[in-house]
OpenMM code with the backbone's topology and positions (N, CA, C; nanometers):
from openmm import Vec3, app, unit

residues = "MET VAL LEU LEU GLY LEU ALA LEU SER ALA ALA PRO PRO ALA ALA LEU ASP THR GLY TRP ASP LYS ALA ASN HIS ALA LEU ALA PHE ALA VAL LEU GLY ALA VAL ALA HIS GLY GLY TRP ARG SER PRO TRP ARG TRP ALA ALA LEU LEU ALA PHE GLY VAL ALA ILE GLU ALA LEU GLN ALA LEU THR PRO THR ARG GLU PRO SER ALA ALA ASP VAL LEU ALA ASP ALA LEU GLY LEU ALA LEU ALA TRP GLY SER ILE GLY VAL TRP ARG ALA LEU ARG ARG ARG ALA PRO GLN ASP".split()
positions = [
    Vec3(9.2877, 9.9162, 9.0327),
    Vec3(9.3596, 10.0201, 9.1031),
    Vec3(9.4079, 9.9687, 9.2391),
    Vec3(9.3279, 9.8839, 9.3025),
    Vec3(9.3685, 9.8278, 9.4315),
    Vec3(9.4945, 9.7438, 9.4135),
    Vec3(9.4960, 9.6634, 9.3099),
    Vec3(9.6121, 9.5792, 9.2838),
    Vec3(9.7366, 9.6630, 9.2580),
    Vec3(9.7222, 9.7696, 9.1826),
    Vec3(9.8357, 9.8586, 9.1565),
    Vec3(9.8854, 9.9205, 9.2862),
    Vec3(9.7939, 9.9660, 9.3694),
    Vec3(9.8329, 10.0241, 9.4981),
    Vec3(9.9071, 9.9245, 9.5853),
    Vec3(9.8579, 9.8025, 9.5914),
    Vec3(9.9263, 9.6995, 9.6705),
    Vec3(10.0636, 9.6678, 9.6139),
    Vec3(10.0724, 9.6626, 9.4823),
    Vec3(10.1994, 9.6271, 9.4176),
    Vec3(10.3063, 9.7340, 9.4375),
    Vec3(10.2640, 9.8574, 9.4553),
    Vec3(10.3616, 9.9658, 9.4689),
    Vec3(10.3821, 10.0110, 9.6131),
    Vec3(10.3032, 9.9566, 9.7062),
    Vec3(10.3176, 9.9986, 9.8457),
    Vec3(10.4431, 9.9387, 9.9074),
    Vec3(10.4938, 10.0069, 10.0074),
    Vec3(10.6155, 9.9601, 10.0741),
    Vec3(10.5908, 9.8301, 10.1501),
    Vec3(10.4752, 9.8192, 10.2124),
    Vec3(10.4433, 9.6992, 10.2906),
    Vec3(10.2952, 9.6668, 10.2753),
    Vec3(10.2604, 9.5775, 10.1831),
    Vec3(10.1200, 9.5378, 10.1693),
    Vec3(10.0691, 9.4739, 10.2986),
    Vec3(9.9396, 9.4774, 10.3231),
    Vec3(9.8848, 9.4183, 10.4459),
    Vec3(9.9174, 9.2693, 10.4574),
    Vec3(9.9560, 9.2287, 10.5766),
    Vec3(9.9912, 9.0879, 10.5991),
    Vec3(9.8726, 8.9955, 10.5734),
    Vec3(9.7522, 9.0434, 10.5935),
    Vec3(9.6329, 8.9608, 10.5727),
    Vec3(9.6161, 8.9197, 10.4266),
    Vec3(9.6777, 8.9935, 10.3346),
    Vec3(9.6659, 8.9616, 10.1925),
    Vec3(9.7868, 8.8846, 10.1401),
    Vec3(9.8737, 8.8402, 10.2283),
    Vec3(9.9966, 8.7719, 10.1892),
    Vec3(9.9798, 8.6211, 10.2043),
    Vec3(10.0093, 8.5471, 10.0978),
    Vec3(10.0007, 8.4011, 10.1032),
    Vec3(10.1248, 8.3390, 10.1663),
    Vec3(10.2280, 8.4189, 10.1821),
    Vec3(10.3539, 8.3683, 10.2354),
    Vec3(10.4585, 8.3457, 10.1271),
    Vec3(10.4173, 8.3526, 10.0020),
    Vec3(10.5106, 8.3360, 9.8897),
    Vec3(10.4745, 8.4384, 9.7836),
    Vec3(10.5696, 8.5205, 9.7480),
    Vec3(10.5457, 8.6308, 9.6559),
    Vec3(10.4860, 8.5842, 9.5229),
    Vec3(10.5353, 8.4761, 9.4697),
    Vec3(10.4863, 8.4294, 9.3391),
    Vec3(10.3407, 8.3834, 9.3493),
    Vec3(10.3048, 8.3214, 9.4615),
    Vec3(10.1648, 8.2827, 9.4823),
    Vec3(10.0773, 8.4064, 9.4945),
    Vec3(10.1291, 8.5113, 9.5574),
    Vec3(10.0546, 8.6374, 9.5661),
    Vec3(10.0230, 8.6895, 9.4266),
    Vec3(10.1221, 8.6875, 9.3389),
    Vec3(10.1036, 8.7346, 9.2015),
    Vec3(10.0025, 8.6477, 9.1273),
    Vec3(10.0200, 8.5167, 9.1354),
    Vec3(9.9304, 8.4259, 9.0629),
    Vec3(9.7863, 8.4409, 9.1117),
    Vec3(9.7676, 8.4476, 9.2421),
    Vec3(9.6333, 8.4616, 9.2971),
    Vec3(9.5704, 8.5946, 9.2571),
    Vec3(9.6473, 8.7025, 9.2680),
    Vec3(9.5948, 8.8349, 9.2326),
    Vec3(9.5525, 8.8403, 9.0865),
    Vec3(9.6336, 8.7847, 8.9983),
    Vec3(9.6002, 8.7911, 8.8559),
    Vec3(9.4939, 8.6887, 8.8169),
    Vec3(9.4803, 8.5805, 8.8915),
    Vec3(9.3695, 8.4885, 8.8667),
    Vec3(9.2373, 8.5575, 8.8998),
    Vec3(9.2335, 8.6265, 9.0124),
    Vec3(9.1124, 8.7002, 9.0499),
    Vec3(9.0867, 8.8124, 8.9506),
    Vec3(9.1911, 8.8862, 8.9161),
    Vec3(9.1767, 8.9960, 8.8199),
    Vec3(9.1253, 8.9439, 8.6852),
    Vec3(9.1787, 8.8322, 8.6410),
    Vec3(9.1351, 8.7741, 8.5140),
    Vec3(8.9903, 8.7290, 8.5179),
    Vec3(8.9492, 8.6674, 8.6283),
    Vec3(8.8108, 8.6224, 8.6407),
    Vec3(8.7147, 8.7411, 8.6417),
    Vec3(8.7500, 8.8448, 8.7153),
    Vec3(8.6649, 8.9643, 8.7214),
    Vec3(8.6594, 9.0321, 8.5845),
    Vec3(8.7748, 9.0449, 8.5207),
    Vec3(8.7791, 9.1103, 8.3896),
    Vec3(8.6997, 9.0303, 8.2868),
    Vec3(8.7044, 8.8994, 8.2963),
    Vec3(8.6297, 8.8171, 8.2022),
    Vec3(8.4797, 8.8443, 8.2130),
    Vec3(8.4334, 8.8665, 8.3340),
    Vec3(8.2917, 8.8913, 8.3541),
    Vec3(8.2451, 9.0277, 8.3069),
    Vec3(8.3348, 9.1238, 8.3027),
    Vec3(8.2902, 9.2585, 8.2699),
    Vec3(8.3608, 9.3277, 8.1556),
    Vec3(8.4539, 9.2601, 8.0925),
    Vec3(8.5327, 9.3247, 7.9864),
    Vec3(8.5350, 9.2297, 7.8680),
    Vec3(8.4611, 9.2618, 7.7643),
    Vec3(8.4434, 9.1700, 7.6518),
    Vec3(8.5430, 9.1886, 7.5378),
    Vec3(8.6498, 9.2594, 7.5606),
    Vec3(8.7495, 9.2787, 7.4553),
    Vec3(8.8247, 9.1481, 7.4286),
    Vec3(8.8513, 9.1156, 7.3026),
    Vec3(8.9321, 8.9972, 7.2744),
    Vec3(9.0773, 9.0146, 7.3196),
    Vec3(9.1147, 9.1360, 7.3515),
    Vec3(9.2513, 9.1657, 7.3948),
    Vec3(9.2664, 9.1690, 7.5462),
    Vec3(9.1622, 9.1344, 7.6210),
    Vec3(9.1670, 9.1515, 7.7664),
    Vec3(9.2807, 9.0749, 7.8315),
    Vec3(9.3078, 8.9527, 7.7874),
    Vec3(9.4129, 8.8732, 7.8518),
    Vec3(9.5502, 8.9348, 7.8258),
    Vec3(9.5738, 8.9798, 7.7024),
    Vec3(9.7015, 9.0453, 7.6703),
    Vec3(9.7143, 9.1773, 7.7462),
    Vec3(9.6040, 9.2510, 7.7574),
    Vec3(9.6074, 9.3779, 7.8299),
    Vec3(9.6361, 9.3553, 7.9779),
    Vec3(9.5799, 9.2501, 8.0360),
    Vec3(9.6059, 9.2210, 8.1766),
    Vec3(9.7514, 9.1801, 8.1983),
    Vec3(9.8070, 9.1046, 8.1057),
    Vec3(9.9483, 9.0690, 8.1181),
    Vec3(10.0359, 9.1930, 8.1011),
    Vec3(9.9981, 9.2820, 8.0102),
    Vec3(10.0714, 9.4084, 7.9941),
    Vec3(10.0641, 9.4914, 8.1225),
    Vec3(9.9515, 9.4841, 8.1915),
    Vec3(9.9378, 9.5516, 8.3207),
    Vec3(10.0393, 9.4953, 8.4204),
    Vec3(10.0581, 9.3642, 8.4199),
    Vec3(10.1588, 9.3023, 8.5063),
    Vec3(10.2989, 9.3504, 8.4729),
    Vec3(10.3281, 9.3627, 8.3446),
    Vec3(10.4592, 9.4146, 8.3016),
    Vec3(10.4744, 9.5603, 8.3466),
    Vec3(10.3673, 9.6380, 8.3330),
    Vec3(10.3711, 9.7787, 8.3742),
    Vec3(10.3946, 9.7913, 8.5248),
    Vec3(10.3334, 9.7039, 8.6024),
    Vec3(10.3565, 9.7053, 8.7475),
    Vec3(10.5043, 9.6842, 8.7763),
    Vec3(10.5644, 9.5874, 8.7097),
    Vec3(10.7071, 9.5605, 8.7323),
    Vec3(10.7924, 9.6798, 8.6914),
    Vec3(10.7574, 9.7449, 8.5814),
    Vec3(10.8320, 9.8648, 8.5390),
    Vec3(10.8183, 9.9758, 8.6416),
    Vec3(10.6994, 9.9927, 8.6961),
    Vec3(10.6791, 10.0960, 8.7983),
    Vec3(10.7510, 10.0611, 8.9276),
    Vec3(10.7597, 9.9341, 8.9593),
    Vec3(10.8329, 9.8938, 9.0795),
    Vec3(10.9810, 9.9288, 9.0695),
    Vec3(11.0323, 9.9335, 8.9488),
    Vec3(11.1727, 9.9732, 8.9300),
    Vec3(11.1946, 10.1177, 8.9728),
    Vec3(11.0879, 10.1965, 8.9742),
    Vec3(11.0985, 10.3384, 9.0104),
    Vec3(11.0743, 10.3637, 9.1586),
    Vec3(11.0398, 10.2606, 9.2339),
    Vec3(11.0147, 10.2788, 9.3770),
    Vec3(11.1357, 10.2340, 9.4575),
    Vec3(11.1605, 10.2983, 9.5717),
    Vec3(11.2777, 10.2606, 9.6510),
    Vec3(11.2607, 10.1293, 9.7274),
    Vec3(11.1382, 10.0835, 9.7475),
    Vec3(11.1162, 9.9650, 9.8303),
    Vec3(11.0825, 9.8388, 9.7506),
    Vec3(11.0734, 9.8501, 9.6205),
    Vec3(11.0392, 9.7350, 9.5361),
    Vec3(11.1404, 9.7202, 9.4242),
    Vec3(11.1470, 9.6007, 9.3685),
    Vec3(11.2323, 9.5793, 9.2507),
    Vec3(11.1582, 9.4914, 9.1506),
    Vec3(11.1804, 9.5155, 9.0231),
    Vec3(11.1094, 9.4385, 8.9202),
    Vec3(11.1621, 9.2960, 8.9109),
    Vec3(11.0763, 9.2074, 8.8605),
    Vec3(11.1147, 9.0670, 8.8469),
    Vec3(11.0412, 9.0038, 8.7298),
    Vec3(11.1174, 8.9419, 8.6425),
    Vec3(11.0558, 8.8692, 8.5315),
    Vec3(10.9775, 8.7494, 8.5842),
    Vec3(11.0224, 8.6908, 8.6942),
    Vec3(10.9508, 8.5781, 8.7540),
    Vec3(10.8124, 8.6203, 8.8031),
    Vec3(10.8002, 8.7461, 8.8464),
    Vec3(10.6686, 8.7959, 8.8877),
    Vec3(10.5740, 8.8037, 8.7686),
    Vec3(10.6251, 8.8453, 8.6539),
    Vec3(10.5419, 8.8511, 8.5332),
    Vec3(10.5001, 8.7094, 8.4929),
    Vec3(10.5886, 8.6148, 8.5072),
    Vec3(10.5552, 8.4754, 8.4784),
    Vec3(10.4456, 8.4257, 8.5731),
    Vec3(10.4551, 8.4625, 8.6998),
    Vec3(10.3509, 8.4255, 8.7964),
    Vec3(10.2186, 8.4934, 8.7620),
    Vec3(10.2251, 8.6182, 8.7154),
    Vec3(10.1035, 8.6871, 8.6697),
    Vec3(10.0396, 8.6097, 8.5544),
    Vec3(10.1223, 8.5680, 8.4595),
    Vec3(10.0731, 8.4922, 8.3434),
    Vec3(10.0117, 8.3595, 8.3881),
    Vec3(10.0724, 8.2948, 8.4849),
    Vec3(10.0177, 8.1696, 8.5375),
    Vec3(9.8806, 8.1939, 8.6010),
    Vec3(9.8679, 8.3024, 8.6761),
    Vec3(9.7389, 8.3365, 8.7357),
    Vec3(9.6327, 8.3604, 8.6302),
    Vec3(9.6695, 8.4322, 8.5239),
    Vec3(9.5742, 8.4560, 8.4149),
    Vec3(9.5366, 8.3248, 8.3464),
    Vec3(9.6339, 8.2366, 8.3285),
    Vec3(9.6059, 8.1068, 8.2674),
    Vec3(9.5127, 8.0239, 8.3563),
    Vec3(9.5312, 8.0328, 8.4876),
    Vec3(9.4421, 7.9625, 8.5798),
    Vec3(9.2991, 8.0153, 8.5691),
    Vec3(9.2862, 8.1465, 8.5597),
    Vec3(9.1526, 8.2054, 8.5446),
    Vec3(9.0891, 8.1603, 8.4138),
    Vec3(9.1637, 8.1681, 8.3058),
    Vec3(9.1130, 8.1304, 8.1737),
    Vec3(9.0709, 7.9836, 8.1719),
    Vec3(9.1565, 7.8975, 8.2275),
    Vec3(9.1246, 7.7551, 8.2330),
    Vec3(9.0049, 7.7258, 8.3211),
    Vec3(8.9965, 7.7935, 8.4346),
    Vec3(8.8827, 7.7738, 8.5254),
    Vec3(8.7523, 7.8167, 8.4598),
    Vec3(8.7571, 7.9252, 8.3869),
    Vec3(8.6378, 7.9724, 8.3154),
    Vec3(8.5956, 7.8691, 8.2116),
    Vec3(8.6920, 7.8116, 8.1409),
    Vec3(8.6609, 7.7077, 8.0422),
    Vec3(8.5982, 7.5849, 8.1061),
    Vec3(8.6509, 7.5426, 8.2202),
    Vec3(8.5949, 7.4272, 8.2910),
    Vec3(8.4536, 7.4599, 8.3389),
    Vec3(8.4349, 7.5795, 8.3947),
    Vec3(8.3028, 7.6210, 8.4419),
    Vec3(8.2006, 7.6180, 8.3275),
    Vec3(8.2390, 7.6705, 8.2131),
    Vec3(8.1475, 7.6704, 8.0974),
    Vec3(8.1137, 7.5285, 8.0541),
    Vec3(8.2135, 7.4408, 8.0519),
    Vec3(8.1901, 7.3022, 8.0111),
    Vec3(8.0957, 7.2324, 8.1087),
    Vec3(8.1136, 7.2567, 8.2365),
    Vec3(8.0257, 7.1955, 8.3360),
    Vec3(7.8826, 7.2483, 8.3246),
    Vec3(7.8684, 7.3754, 8.2967),
    Vec3(7.7340, 7.4338, 8.2802),
    Vec3(7.6638, 7.3752, 8.1591),
    Vec3(7.7382, 7.3490, 8.0517),
    Vec3(7.6769, 7.2913, 7.9318),
    Vec3(7.6308, 7.1488, 7.9565),
    Vec3(7.7017, 7.0754, 8.0436),
    Vec3(7.6688, 6.9363, 8.0696),
    Vec3(7.5590, 6.9208, 8.1756),
    Vec3(7.5375, 7.0229, 8.2548),
    Vec3(7.4385, 7.0149, 8.3618),
    Vec3(7.2987, 7.0002, 8.3037),
    Vec3(7.2171, 6.9158, 8.3668),
    Vec3(7.0782, 6.9025, 8.3178),
    Vec3(7.0028, 7.0336, 8.3336),
    Vec3(6.9265, 7.0658, 8.2340),
    Vec3(6.8471, 7.1893, 8.2365),
    Vec3(6.7121, 7.1598, 8.3002),
    Vec3(6.6740, 7.2402, 8.3963),
    Vec3(6.5433, 7.2230, 8.4622),
    Vec3(6.4333, 7.2894, 8.3875),
] * unit.nanometer
topology = app.Topology()
chain = topology.addChain("A")
for resn in residues:
    res = topology.addResidue(resn, chain)
    for name in ("N", "CA", "C"):
        topology.addAtom(name, app.Element.getBySymbol(name[0]), res)
């Protein structure tokens, strides 16, 4: 809900801005993907999160201060891919770590 609020607000807080809109999208969806992975065990979670990104863009078309962008959805997908890949690397490292 926080992400949706930020995505639809006229001016998100400067403290949460990376300086590049696409990096903002990728970072937000990487965090969202990592959090969802920890608490949402549906096999459809990644597709649902990407659909959420598409829905945000559709809702932005209805706001006077925002406009939709396919490039933003691509950045969302990149963020989700980063989360998925990072989780895979983390799991591989945990399997290789010596057990005490």
